[in-house]
Backbone as XML, in Angstrom:
<?xml version="1.0"?>
<chain id="A" units="angstrom">
  <residue number="1" name="UNK">
    <atom name="N" x="161.011" y="92.476" z="-84.708"/>
    <atom name="CA" x="159.954" y="92.191" z="-83.625"/>
    <atom name="C" x="160.655" y="92.072" z="-82.301"/>
  </residue>
  <residue number="2" name="UNK">
    <atom name="N" x="160.113" y="92.848" z="-81.338"/>
    <atom name="CA" x="160.703" y="92.811" z="-79.973"/>
    <atom name="C" x="160.159" y="91.584" z="-79.210"/>
  </residue>
  <residue number="3" name="UNK">
    <atom name="N" x="161.041" y="90.884" z="-78.629"/>
    <atom name="CA" x="160.641" y="89.811" z="-77.650"/>
    <atom name="C" x="161.441" y="89.801" z="-76.457"/>
  </residue>
  <residue number="4" name="UNK">
    <atom name="N" x="160.752" y="89.628" z="-75.272"/>
    <atom name="CA" x="161.263" y="89.471" z="-73.950"/>
    <atom name="C" x="160.763" y="88.043" z="-73.507"/>
  </residue>
  <residue number="5" name="UNK">
    <atom name="N" x="161.666" y="87.170" z="-73.257"/>
    <atom name="CA" x="161.271" y="85.774" z="-72.849"/>
    <atom name="C" x="161.894" y="85.451" z="-71.513"/>
  </residue>
  <residue number="6" name="UNK">
    <atom name="N" x="160.981" y="85.251" z="-70.505"/>
    <atom name="CA" x="161.358" y="84.938" z="-69.186"/>
    <atom name="C" x="161.537" y="83.415" z="-68.960"/>
  </residue>
  <residue number="7" name="UNK">
    <atom name="N" x="162.379" y="83.087" z="-68.084"/>
    <atom name="CA" x="162.521" y="81.717" z="-67.663"/>
    <atom name="C" x="163.002" y="81.550" z="-66.226"/>
  </residue>
  <residue number="8" name="UNK">
    <atom name="N" x="162.983" y="80.453" z="-65.671"/>
    <atom name="CA" x="163.568" y="80.267" z="-64.361"/>
    <atom name="C" x="162.578" y="80.203" z="-63.224"/>
  </residue>
  <residue number="9" name="UNK">
    <atom name="N" x="161.226" y="80.478" z="-63.469"/>
    <atom name="CA" x="160.335" y="80.277" z="-62.419"/>
    <atom name="C" x="160.062" y="78.881" z="-62.044"/>
  </residue>
  <residue number="10" name="UNK">
    <atom name="N" x="159.246" y="78.763" z="-60.881"/>
    <atom name="CA" x="158.935" y="77.422" z="-60.491"/>
    <atom name="C" x="158.447" y="77.359" z="-59.013"/>
  </residue>
  <residue number="11" name="UNK">
    <atom name="N" x="158.466" y="76.204" z="-58.404"/>
    <atom name="CA" x="157.974" y="76.030" z="-57.055"/>
    <atom name="C" x="159.241" y="75.891" z="-56.153"/>
  </residue>
  <residue number="12" name="UNK">
    <atom name="N" x="159.179" y="76.570" z="-55.106"/>
    <atom name="CA" x="160.248" y="76.517" z="-54.115"/>
    <atom name="C" x="159.717" y="76.692" z="-52.650"/>
  </residue>
  <residue number="13" name="UNK">
    <atom name="N" x="160.449" y="76.130" z="-51.776"/>
    <atom name="CA" x="160.077" y="76.275" z="-50.406"/>
    <atom name="C" x="160.534" y="77.561" z="-49.754"/>
  </residue>
  <residue number="14" name="UNK">
    <atom name="N" x="159.909" y="78.009" z="-48.715"/>
    <atom name="CA" x="160.433" y="79.243" z="-48.024"/>
    <atom name="C" x="161.873" y="79.077" z="-47.686"/>
  </residue>
  <residue number="15" name="UNK">
    <atom name="N" x="162.604" y="80.229" z="-47.940"/>
    <atom name="CA" x="164.056" y="80.205" z="-47.657"/>
    <atom name="C" x="164.858" y="79.699" z="-48.814"/>
  </residue>
  <residue number="16" name="UNK">
    <atom name="N" x="164.202" y="79.262" z="-49.855"/>
    <atom name="CA" x="164.867" y="78.782" z="-51.037"/>
    <atom name="C" x="165.235" y="80.023" z="-51.944"/>
  </residue>
  <residue number="17" name="UNK">
    <atom name="N" x="165.919" y="79.552" z="-53.065"/>
    <atom name="CA" x="166.354" y="80.516" z="-54.087"/>
    <atom name="C" x="165.907" y="80.186" z="-55.539"/>
  </residue>
  <residue number="18" name="UNK">
    <atom name="N" x="165.746" y="81.171" z="-56.303"/>
    <atom name="CA" x="165.478" y="80.887" z="-57.727"/>
    <atom name="C" x="166.269" y="82.058" z="-58.466"/>
  </residue>
  <residue number="19" name="UNK">
    <atom name="N" x="166.586" y="81.780" z="-59.708"/>
    <atom name="CA" x="167.173" y="82.758" z="-60.579"/>
    <atom name="C" x="166.326" y="82.847" z="-61.835"/>
  </residue>
  <residue number="20" name="UNK">
    <atom name="N" x="165.781" y="84.032" z="-61.981"/>
    <atom name="CA" x="164.959" y="84.342" z="-63.272"/>
    <atom name="C" x="165.934" y="84.923" z="-64.252"/>
  </residue>
  <residue number="21" name="UNK">
    <atom name="N" x="165.617" y="84.566" z="-65.507"/>
    <atom name="CA" x="166.312" y="85.107" z="-66.660"/>
    <atom name="C" x="165.343" y="85.719" z="-67.662"/>
  </residue>
  <residue number="22" name="UNK">
    <atom name="N" x="165.812" y="86.734" z="-68.365"/>
    <atom name="CA" x="164.970" y="87.334" z="-69.409"/>
    <atom name="C" x="165.880" y="87.536" z="-70.606"/>
  </residue>
  <residue number="23" name="UNK">
    <atom name="N" x="165.479" y="86.989" z="-71.725"/>
    <atom name="CA" x="166.234" y="87.034" z="-72.905"/>
    <atom name="C" x="165.608" y="88.066" z="-73.810"/>
  </residue>
  <residue number="24" name="UNK">
    <atom name="N" x="166.321" y="89.145" z="-74.252"/>
    <atom name="CA" x="165.704" y="90.110" z="-75.109"/>
    <atom name="C" x="166.225" y="90.040" z="-76.515"/>
  </residue>
  <residue number="25" name="UNK">
    <atom name="N" x="165.332" y="90.307" z="-77.469"/>
    <atom name="CA" x="165.676" y="90.399" z="-78.816"/>
    <atom name="C" x="164.943" y="91.460" z="-79.523"/>
  </residue>
  <residue number="26" name="UNK">
    <atom name="N" x="165.457" y="92.001" z="-80.674"/>
    <atom name="CA" x="164.715" y="92.984" z="-81.404"/>
    <atom name="C" x="164.882" y="94.473" z="-80.971"/>
  </residue>
  <residue number="27" name="UNK">
    <atom name="N" x="165.721" y="94.629" z="-79.915"/>
    <atom name="CA" x="166.010" y="95.981" z="-79.342"/>
    <atom name="C" x="167.480" y="96.147" z="-79.224"/>
  </residue>
  <residue number="28" name="UNK">
    <atom name="N" x="167.926" y="97.389" z="-79.136"/>
    <atom name="CA" x="169.343" y="97.657" z="-78.855"/>
    <atom name="C" x="169.431" y="97.610" z="-77.294"/>
  </residue>
  <residue number="29" name="UNK">
    <atom name="N" x="169.619" y="96.364" z="-76.772"/>
    <atom name="CA" x="169.445" y="96.087" z="-75.348"/>
    <atom name="C" x="170.226" y="97.051" z="-74.501"/>
  </residue>
  <residue number="30" name="UNK">
    <atom name="N" x="171.338" y="97.405" z="-74.854"/>
    <atom name="CA" x="172.221" y="98.235" z="-73.857"/>
    <atom name="C" x="171.764" y="99.517" z="-73.513"/>
  </residue>
  <residue number="31" name="UNK">
    <atom name="N" x="170.815" y="100.129" z="-74.391"/>
    <atom name="CA" x="170.206" y="101.508" z="-74.141"/>
    <atom name="C" x="168.955" y="101.442" z="-73.407"/>
  </residue>
  <residue number="32" name="UNK">
    <atom name="N" x="168.522" y="100.281" z="-72.975"/>
    <atom name="CA" x="167.212" y="100.164" z="-72.264"/>
    <atom name="C" x="167.536" y="99.967" z="-70.807"/>
  </residue>
  <residue number="33" name="UNK">
    <atom name="N" x="166.627" y="100.608" z="-69.964"/>
    <atom name="CA" x="166.546" y="100.183" z="-68.546"/>
    <atom name="C" x="165.742" y="98.903" z="-68.521"/>
  </residue>
  <residue number="34" name="UNK">
    <atom name="N" x="166.171" y="97.994" z="-67.701"/>
    <atom name="CA" x="165.512" y="96.643" z="-67.633"/>
    <atom name="C" x="164.934" y="96.531" z="-66.252"/>
  </residue>
  <residue number="35" name="UNK">
    <atom name="N" x="163.739" y="95.955" z="-66.181"/>
    <atom name="CA" x="163.128" y="95.766" z="-64.748"/>
    <atom name="C" x="162.405" y="94.481" z="-64.696"/>
  </residue>
  <residue number="36" name="UNK">
    <atom name="N" x="162.205" y="94.059" z="-63.486"/>
    <atom name="CA" x="161.368" y="92.961" z="-63.166"/>
    <atom name="C" x="160.215" y="93.476" z="-62.323"/>
  </residue>
  <residue number="37" name="UNK">
    <atom name="N" x="158.920" y="93.097" z="-62.754"/>
    <atom name="CA" x="157.749" y="93.421" z="-62.128"/>
    <atom name="C" x="157.036" y="92.097" z="-61.677"/>
  </residue>
  <residue number="38" name="UNK">
    <atom name="N" x="156.203" y="92.171" z="-60.745"/>
    <atom name="CA" x="155.463" y="91.011" z="-60.318"/>
    <atom name="C" x="153.983" y="91.362" z="-59.982"/>
  </residue>
  <residue number="39" name="UNK">
    <atom name="N" x="153.130" y="90.350" z="-60.232"/>
    <atom name="CA" x="151.711" y="90.523" z="-59.912"/>
    <atom name="C" x="151.197" y="89.231" z="-59.256"/>
  </residue>
  <residue number="40" name="UNK">
    <atom name="N" x="150.708" y="89.411" z="-58.032"/>
    <atom name="CA" x="150.233" y="88.287" z="-57.251"/>
    <atom name="C" x="148.631" y="88.282" z="-57.533"/>
  </residue>
  <residue number="41" name="UNK">
    <atom name="N" x="147.912" y="87.207" z="-57.397"/>
    <atom name="CA" x="146.538" y="87.152" z="-57.547"/>
    <atom name="C" x="145.801" y="88.156" z="-56.778"/>
  </residue>
  <residue number="42" name="UNK">
    <atom name="N" x="144.905" y="89.034" z="-57.320"/>
    <atom name="CA" x="144.160" y="89.910" z="-56.625"/>
    <atom name="C" x="144.859" y="91.199" z="-56.230"/>
  </residue>
  <residue number="43" name="UNK">
    <atom name="N" x="146.138" y="91.356" z="-56.686"/>
    <atom name="CA" x="146.908" y="92.519" z="-56.360"/>
    <atom name="C" x="147.354" y="93.274" z="-57.590"/>
  </residue>
  <residue number="44" name="UNK">
    <atom name="N" x="147.809" y="94.415" z="-57.433"/>
    <atom name="CA" x="148.307" y="95.252" z="-58.534"/>
    <atom name="C" x="149.684" y="94.853" z="-58.814"/>
  </residue>
  <residue number="45" name="UNK">
    <atom name="N" x="150.090" y="95.103" z="-60.069"/>
    <atom name="CA" x="151.455" y="94.802" z="-60.418"/>
    <atom name="C" x="152.374" y="95.819" z="-59.722"/>
  </residue>
  <residue number="46" name="UNK">
    <atom name="N" x="153.556" y="95.309" z="-59.324"/>
    <atom name="CA" x="154.505" y="96.098" z="-58.557"/>
    <atom name="C" x="155.877" y="96.002" z="-59.155"/>
  </residue>
  <residue number="47" name="UNK">
    <atom name="N" x="156.671" y="97.042" z="-59.032"/>
    <atom name="CA" x="158.026" y="96.932" z="-59.474"/>
    <atom name="C" x="158.767" y="96.215" z="-58.453"/>
  </residue>
  <residue number="48" name="UNK">
    <atom name="N" x="159.654" y="95.207" z="-58.855"/>
    <atom name="CA" x="160.521" y="94.491" z="-57.908"/>
    <atom name="C" x="161.916" y="95.101" z="-57.936"/>
  </residue>
  <residue number="49" name="UNK">
    <atom name="N" x="162.487" y="95.266" z="-59.110"/>
    <atom name="CA" x="163.836" y="95.786" z="-59.307"/>
    <atom name="C" x="164.001" y="96.294" z="-60.701"/>
  </residue>
  <residue number="50" name="UNK">
    <atom name="N" x="164.861" y="97.284" z="-60.797"/>
    <atom name="CA" x="165.224" y="97.866" z="-62.020"/>
    <atom name="C" x="166.680" y="98.153" z="-62.149"/>
  </residue>
  <residue number="51" name="UNK">
    <atom name="N" x="167.207" y="97.936" z="-63.331"/>
    <atom name="CA" x="168.696" y="98.279" z="-63.571"/>
    <atom name="C" x="168.780" y="99.057" z="-64.794"/>
  </residue>
  <residue number="52" name="UNK">
    <atom name="N" x="169.388" y="100.281" z="-64.581"/>
    <atom name="CA" x="169.554" y="101.237" z="-65.743"/>
    <atom name="C" x="170.526" y="100.743" z="-66.787"/>
  </residue>
  <residue number="53" name="UNK">
    <atom name="N" x="170.536" y="101.521" z="-67.919"/>
    <atom name="CA" x="171.488" y="101.168" z="-68.961"/>
    <atom name="C" x="172.908" y="101.251" z="-68.471"/>
  </residue>
  <residue number="54" name="UNK">
    <atom name="N" x="173.085" y="102.081" z="-67.446"/>
    <atom name="CA" x="174.407" y="102.338" z="-66.823"/>
    <atom name="C" x="174.750" y="101.286" z="-65.818"/>
  </residue>
  <residue number="55" name="UNK">
    <atom name="N" x="173.840" y="100.445" z="-65.433"/>
    <atom name="CA" x="174.069" y="99.384" z="-64.429"/>
    <atom name="C" x="173.788" y="99.694" z="-63.013"/>
  </residue>
  <residue number="56" name="UNK">
    <atom name="N" x="173.028" y="100.804" z="-62.756"/>
    <atom name="CA" x="172.608" y="101.150" z="-61.404"/>
    <atom name="C" x="171.364" y="100.444" z="-61.166"/>
  </residue>
  <residue number="57" name="UNK">
    <atom name="N" x="171.217" y="99.848" z="-59.922"/>
    <atom name="CA" x="170.061" y="99.063" z="-59.539"/>
    <atom name="C" x="169.280" y="99.678" z="-58.451"/>
  </residue>
  <residue number="58" name="UNK">
    <atom name="N" x="168.008" y="99.478" z="-58.484"/>
    <atom name="CA" x="167.078" y="99.930" z="-57.431"/>
    <atom name="C" x="166.114" y="98.720" z="-57.121"/>
  </residue>
  <residue number="59" name="UNK">
    <atom name="N" x="165.661" y="98.661" z="-55.884"/>
    <atom name="CA" x="164.784" y="97.595" z="-55.462"/>
    <atom name="C" x="163.540" y="98.051" z="-54.650"/>
  </residue>
  <residue number="60" name="UNK">
    <atom name="N" x="162.506" y="97.302" z="-54.748"/>
    <atom name="CA" x="161.426" y="97.544" z="-53.802"/>
    <atom name="C" x="161.926" y="97.172" z="-52.377"/>
  </residue>
  <residue number="61" name="UNK">
    <atom name="N" x="161.327" y="97.931" z="-51.452"/>
    <atom name="CA" x="161.795" y="97.697" z="-50.032"/>
    <atom name="C" x="161.582" y="96.291" z="-49.623"/>
  </residue>
  <residue number="62" name="UNK">
    <atom name="N" x="160.481" y="95.671" z="-50.195"/>
    <atom name="CA" x="160.196" y="94.312" z="-49.714"/>
    <atom name="C" x="161.170" y="93.217" z="-50.130"/>
  </residue>
  <residue number="63" name="UNK">
    <atom name="N" x="162.108" y="93.616" z="-51.106"/>
    <atom name="CA" x="163.023" y="92.614" z="-51.565"/>
    <atom name="C" x="164.473" y="92.945" z="-51.384"/>
  </residue>
  <residue number="64" name="UNK">
    <atom name="N" x="164.667" y="94.120" z="-50.834"/>
    <atom name="CA" x="166.015" y="94.721" z="-50.555"/>
    <atom name="C" x="166.768" y="93.681" z="-49.679"/>
  </residue>
  <residue number="65" name="UNK">
    <atom name="N" x="168.035" y="93.344" z="-50.120"/>
    <atom name="CA" x="168.805" y="92.450" z="-49.329"/>
    <atom name="C" x="168.625" y="91.020" z="-49.648"/>
  </residue>
  <residue number="66" name="UNK">
    <atom name="N" x="167.447" y="90.751" z="-50.428"/>
    <atom name="CA" x="167.165" y="89.319" z="-50.785"/>
    <atom name="C" x="167.354" y="89.023" z="-52.280"/>
  </residue>
  <residue number="67" name="UNK">
    <atom name="N" x="166.978" y="90.091" z="-53.085"/>
    <atom name="CA" x="167.011" y="89.934" z="-54.512"/>
    <atom name="C" x="168.191" y="90.709" z="-55.135"/>
  </residue>
  <residue number="68" name="UNK">
    <atom name="N" x="168.673" y="90.233" z="-56.243"/>
    <atom name="CA" x="169.729" y="90.973" z="-56.954"/>
    <atom name="C" x="169.424" y="90.971" z="-58.369"/>
  </residue>
  <residue number="69" name="UNK">
    <atom name="N" x="169.399" y="92.160" z="-58.992"/>
    <atom name="CA" x="169.143" y="92.206" z="-60.519"/>
    <atom name="C" x="170.476" y="92.537" z="-61.083"/>
  </residue>
  <residue number="70" name="UNK">
    <atom name="N" x="170.684" y="91.900" z="-62.301"/>
    <atom name="CA" x="171.859" y="92.091" z="-63.038"/>
    <atom name="C" x="171.616" y="92.052" z="-64.521"/>
  </residue>
  <residue number="71" name="UNK">
    <atom name="N" x="172.500" y="92.478" z="-65.294"/>
    <atom name="CA" x="172.382" y="92.426" z="-66.758"/>
    <atom name="C" x="173.663" y="92.023" z="-67.440"/>
  </residue>
  <residue number="72" name="UNK">
    <atom name="N" x="173.550" y="91.398" z="-68.575"/>
    <atom name="CA" x="174.716" y="91.106" z="-69.413"/>
    <atom name="C" x="174.437" y="91.616" z="-70.855"/>
  </residue>
  <residue number="73" name="UNK">
    <atom name="N" x="174.996" y="92.747" z="-71.061"/>
    <atom name="CA" x="174.608" y="93.485" z="-72.392"/>
    <atom name="C" x="175.167" y="92.650" z="-73.597"/>
  </residue>
  <residue number="74" name="UNK">
    <atom name="N" x="176.294" y="91.927" z="-73.416"/>
    <atom name="CA" x="176.819" y="91.083" z="-74.442"/>
    <atom name="C" x="175.929" y="89.918" z="-74.939"/>
  </residue>
  <residue number="75" name="UNK">
    <atom name="N" x="175.068" y="89.481" z="-73.924"/>
    <atom name="CA" x="174.127" y="88.377" z="-74.209"/>
    <atom name="C" x="172.678" y="88.822" z="-74.324"/>
  </residue>
  <residue number="76" name="UNK">
    <atom name="N" x="172.440" y="90.121" z="-74.034"/>
    <atom name="CA" x="171.029" y="90.667" z="-74.079"/>
    <atom name="C" x="170.221" y="90.035" z="-73.064"/>
  </residue>
  <residue number="77" name="UNK">
    <atom name="N" x="170.715" y="89.810" z="-71.853"/>
    <atom name="CA" x="170.021" y="89.116" z="-70.863"/>
    <atom name="C" x="169.974" y="89.985" z="-69.589"/>
  </residue>
  <residue number="78" name="UNK">
    <atom name="N" x="168.968" y="89.844" z="-68.814"/>
    <atom name="CA" x="168.738" y="90.455" z="-67.523"/>
    <atom name="C" x="168.299" y="89.328" z="-66.569"/>
  </residue>
  <residue number="79" name="UNK">
    <atom name="N" x="168.876" y="89.305" z="-65.336"/>
    <atom name="CA" x="168.565" y="88.264" z="-64.389"/>
    <atom name="C" x="168.040" y="88.853" z="-63.084"/>
  </residue>
  <residue number="80" name="UNK">
    <atom name="N" x="167.369" y="87.983" z="-62.372"/>
    <atom name="CA" x="166.875" y="88.294" z="-61.051"/>
    <atom name="C" x="167.199" y="87.186" z="-60.053"/>
  </residue>
  <residue number="81" name="UNK">
    <atom name="N" x="168.200" y="87.275" z="-59.296"/>
    <atom name="CA" x="168.557" y="86.268" z="-58.286"/>
    <atom name="C" x="167.729" y="86.507" z="-57.031"/>
  </residue>
  <residue number="82" name="UNK">
    <atom name="N" x="166.930" y="85.539" z="-56.700"/>
    <atom name="CA" x="165.994" y="85.652" z="-55.557"/>
    <atom name="C" x="166.379" y="84.680" z="-54.503"/>
  </residue>
  <residue number="83" name="UNK">
    <atom name="N" x="166.743" y="85.252" z="-53.321"/>
    <atom name="CA" x="167.192" y="84.382" z="-52.214"/>
    <atom name="C" x="166.204" y="84.643" z="-51.098"/>
  </residue>
  <residue number="84" name="UNK">
    <atom name="N" x="166.211" y="83.688" z="-50.036"/>
    <atom name="CA" x="165.414" y="83.853" z="-48.939"/>
    <atom name="C" x="163.984" y="84.097" z="-49.272"/>
  </residue>
  <residue number="85" name="UNK">
    <atom name="N" x="163.488" y="83.294" z="-50.176"/>
    <atom name="CA" x="162.154" y="83.467" z="-50.645"/>
    <atom name="C" x="161.072" y="83.279" z="-49.467"/>
  </residue>
  <residue number="86" name="UNK">
    <atom name="N" x="160.085" y="84.042" z="-49.604"/>
    <atom name="CA" x="158.971" y="83.927" z="-48.610"/>
    <atom name="C" x="157.641" y="83.683" z="-49.472"/>
  </residue>
  <residue number="87" name="UNK">
    <atom name="N" x="156.581" y="83.216" z="-48.777"/>
    <atom name="CA" x="155.296" y="82.990" z="-49.534"/>
    <atom name="C" x="154.754" y="84.276" z="-50.169"/>
  </residue>
  <residue number="88" name="UNK">
    <atom name="N" x="155.074" y="85.469" z="-49.585"/>
    <atom name="CA" x="154.599" y="86.704" z="-50.193"/>
    <atom name="C" x="155.303" y="87.028" z="-51.486"/>
  </residue>
  <residue number="89" name="UNK">
    <atom name="N" x="156.356" y="86.280" z="-51.818"/>
    <atom name="CA" x="157.014" y="86.504" z="-53.111"/>
    <atom name="C" x="156.282" y="85.804" z="-54.282"/>
  </residue>
  <residue number="90" name="UNK">
    <atom name="N" x="155.281" y="84.968" z="-53.866"/>
    <atom name="CA" x="154.538" y="84.262" z="-54.914"/>
    <atom name="C" x="153.812" y="85.275" z="-55.850"/>
  </residue>
  <residue number="91" name="UNK">
    <atom name="N" x="154.077" y="85.091" z="-57.151"/>
    <atom name="CA" x="153.492" y="85.955" z="-58.125"/>
    <atom name="C" x="154.003" y="85.555" z="-59.508"/>
  </residue>
  <residue number="92" name="UNK">
    <atom name="N" x="153.343" y="86.182" z="-60.608"/>
    <atom name="CA" x="153.962" y="86.045" z="-61.895"/>
    <atom name="C" x="154.936" y="87.270" z="-62.080"/>
  </residue>
  <residue number="93" name="UNK">
    <atom name="N" x="156.215" y="86.816" z="-62.476"/>
    <atom name="CA" x="157.299" y="87.827" z="-62.629"/>
    <atom name="C" x="157.396" y="88.116" z="-64.124"/>
  </residue>
  <residue number="94" name="UNK">
    <atom name="N" x="157.387" y="89.437" z="-64.484"/>
    <atom name="CA" x="157.447" y="89.846" z="-65.797"/>
    <atom name="C" x="158.715" y="90.742" z="-65.991"/>
  </residue>
  <residue number="95" name="UNK">
    <atom name="N" x="159.366" y="90.550" z="-67.165"/>
    <atom name="CA" x="160.464" y="91.392" z="-67.559"/>
    <atom name="C" x="160.021" y="92.580" z="-68.307"/>
  </residue>
  <residue number="96" name="UNK">
    <atom name="N" x="160.665" y="93.778" z="-68.155"/>
    <atom name="CA" x="160.268" y="94.936" z="-68.751"/>
    <atom name="C" x="161.456" y="95.697" z="-69.304"/>
  </residue>
  <residue number="97" name="UNK">
    <atom name="N" x="161.359" y="96.235" z="-70.514"/>
    <atom name="CA" x="162.402" y="97.007" z="-71.076"/>
    <atom name="C" x="161.802" y="98.409" z="-71.422"/>
  </residue>
  <residue number="98" name="UNK">
    <atom name="N" x="162.557" y="99.507" z="-71.021"/>
    <atom name="CA" x="162.024" y="100.790" z="-71.299"/>
    <atom name="C" x="163.150" y="101.733" z="-71.580"/>
  </residue>
  <residue number="99" name="UNK">
    <atom name="N" x="162.840" y="102.684" z="-72.484"/>
    <atom name="CA" x="163.747" y="103.805" z="-72.696"/>
    <atom name="C" x="162.970" y="105.031" z="-72.927"/>
  </residue>
  <residue number="100" name="UNK">
    <atom name="N" x="163.544" y="106.174" z="-72.587"/>
    <atom name="CA" x="162.806" y="107.384" z="-72.878"/>
    <atom name="C" x="163.092" y="107.846" z="-74.378"/>
  </residue>
  <residue number="101" name="UNK">
    <atom name="N" x="162.018" y="108.172" z="-75.130"/>
    <atom name="CA" x="162.165" y="108.481" z="-76.391"/>
    <atom name="C" x="162.172" y="110.093" z="-76.557"/>
  </residue>
  <residue number="102" name="UNK">
    <atom name="N" x="161.262" y="110.648" z="-75.769"/>
    <atom name="CA" x="161.105" y="112.149" z="-75.764"/>
    <atom name="C" x="160.889" y="112.587" z="-74.290"/>
  </residue>
  <residue number="103" name="UNK">
    <atom name="N" x="161.900" y="113.201" z="-73.703"/>
    <atom name="CA" x="161.776" y="113.663" z="-72.292"/>
    <atom name="C" x="160.648" y="114.685" z="-72.077"/>
  </residue>
  <residue number="104" name="UNK">
    <atom name="N" x="160.614" y="115.630" z="-73.056"/>
    <atom name="CA" x="159.593" y="116.696" z="-72.899"/>
    <atom name="C" x="158.159" y="116.233" z="-72.993"/>
  </residue>
  <residue number="105" name="UNK">
    <atom name="N" x="158.005" y="115.289" z="-73.903"/>
    <atom name="CA" x="156.660" y="114.726" z="-74.114"/>
    <atom name="C" x="156.415" y="113.482" z="-73.240"/>
  </residue>
  <residue number="106" name="UNK">
    <atom name="N" x="157.386" y="113.143" z="-72.513"/>
    <atom name="CA" x="157.366" y="112.027" z="-71.488"/>
    <atom name="C" x="156.932" y="110.796" z="-72.295"/>
  </residue>
  <residue number="107" name="UNK">
    <atom name="N" x="157.465" y="110.566" z="-73.467"/>
    <atom name="CA" x="157.096" y="109.409" z="-74.274"/>
    <atom name="C" x="158.176" y="108.371" z="-74.129"/>
  </residue>
  <residue number="108" name="UNK">
    <atom name="N" x="157.753" y="107.151" z="-73.892"/>
    <atom name="CA" x="158.765" y="106.053" z="-73.726"/>
    <atom name="C" x="158.410" y="104.937" z="-74.717"/>
  </residue>
  <residue number="109" name="UNK">
    <atom name="N" x="159.406" y="104.152" z="-74.956"/>
    <atom name="CA" x="159.356" y="102.936" z="-75.725"/>
    <atom name="C" x="159.534" y="101.767" z="-74.666"/>
  </residue>
  <residue number="110" name="UNK">
    <atom name="N" x="158.428" y="101.062" z="-74.640"/>
    <atom name="CA" x="158.340" y="100.113" z="-73.550"/>
    <atom name="C" x="157.906" y="98.654" z="-74.036"/>
  </residue>
  <residue number="111" name="UNK">
    <atom name="N" x="158.468" y="97.597" z="-73.482"/>
    <atom name="CA" x="158.111" y="96.311" z="-73.928"/>
    <atom name="C" x="158.043" y="95.393" z="-72.701"/>
  </residue>
  <residue number="112" name="UNK">
    <atom name="N" x="157.105" y="94.367" z="-72.829"/>
    <atom name="CA" x="156.898" y="93.472" z="-71.690"/>
    <atom name="C" x="157.080" y="92.002" z="-72.164"/>
  </residue>
  <residue number="113" name="UNK">
    <atom name="N" x="157.558" y="91.141" z="-71.333"/>
    <atom name="CA" x="157.490" y="89.748" z="-71.491"/>
    <atom name="C" x="156.228" y="89.106" z="-71.005"/>
  </residue>
  <residue number="114" name="UNK">
    <atom name="N" x="156.000" y="87.864" z="-71.243"/>
    <atom name="CA" x="154.717" y="87.166" z="-70.804"/>
    <atom name="C" x="154.728" y="86.797" z="-69.386"/>
  </residue>
  <residue number="115" name="UNK">
    <atom name="N" x="155.817" y="86.688" z="-68.812"/>
    <atom name="CA" x="155.972" y="86.388" z="-67.367"/>
    <atom name="C" x="156.179" y="84.875" z="-67.067"/>
  </residue>
  <residue number="116" name="UNK">
    <atom name="N" x="156.775" y="84.637" z="-65.867"/>
    <atom name="CA" x="157.030" y="83.329" z="-65.411"/>
    <atom name="C" x="156.544" y="83.240" z="-63.961"/>
  </residue>
  <residue number="117" name="UNK">
    <atom name="N" x="155.914" y="82.118" z="-63.628"/>
    <atom name="CA" x="155.282" y="81.932" z="-62.322"/>
    <atom name="C" x="156.299" y="81.533" z="-61.285"/>
  </residue>
  <residue number="118" name="UNK">
    <atom name="N" x="156.215" y="82.174" z="-60.119"/>
    <atom name="CA" x="157.042" y="81.793" z="-58.980"/>
    <atom name="C" x="156.126" y="81.508" z="-57.800"/>
  </residue>
  <residue number="119" name="UNK">
    <atom name="N" x="156.223" y="80.360" z="-57.275"/>
    <atom name="CA" x="155.429" y="79.877" z="-56.169"/>
    <atom name="C" x="156.193" y="79.506" z="-55.004"/>
  </residue>
  <residue number="120" name="UNK">
    <atom name="N" x="156.022" y="80.190" z="-53.903"/>
    <atom name="CA" x="156.754" y="79.822" z="-52.658"/>
    <atom name="C" x="155.748" y="79.146" z="-51.694"/>
  </residue>
  <residue number="121" name="UNK">
    <atom name="N" x="155.981" y="77.928" z="-51.356"/>
    <atom name="CA" x="154.946" y="77.252" z="-50.515"/>
    <atom name="C" x="155.651" y="76.424" z="-49.439"/>
  </residue>
  <residue number="122" name="UNK">
    <atom name="N" x="154.910" y="76.141" z="-48.356"/>
    <atom name="CA" x="155.523" y="75.364" z="-47.313"/>
    <atom name="C" x="155.150" y="73.859" z="-47.626"/>
  </residue>
</chain>
C-alpha cells in the first residue's frame, strides 16, 4: 500500500519559514519524481516545486528564490524548505509521487498525500 504522509505545516508570520516533510512508503522511492502542490481556498491546485529522480529541481515562478525542494532517497523523504513566507503562500500543501509507466500511452503511476495546512498571517 502506497502512503505519502506530509508534516511540518502550521501558522507562521510573514517573513517566517517552515519546512515541510513527506514520508513515502510502498513505492521504490528513488525512481519517482516527487513534487509539492498547493491549493488555496477558491483556487485551483498548482505545482509549487518538483524534483526528478535524478535530483533536478524546478519551481513555480511565485516561489523561486524562496522555496527549496530536496529529497533523501535513503530515507524515502522529500522536503520543502519555505523561506520569506507571504500571505499568498497560505494553502494546503500536498506531496505527489509520479513516474512514467508507458511513454507512448502517456500512462503514469501517481500518488498523493493528504496534505498539510500552511497559514501565513499578520
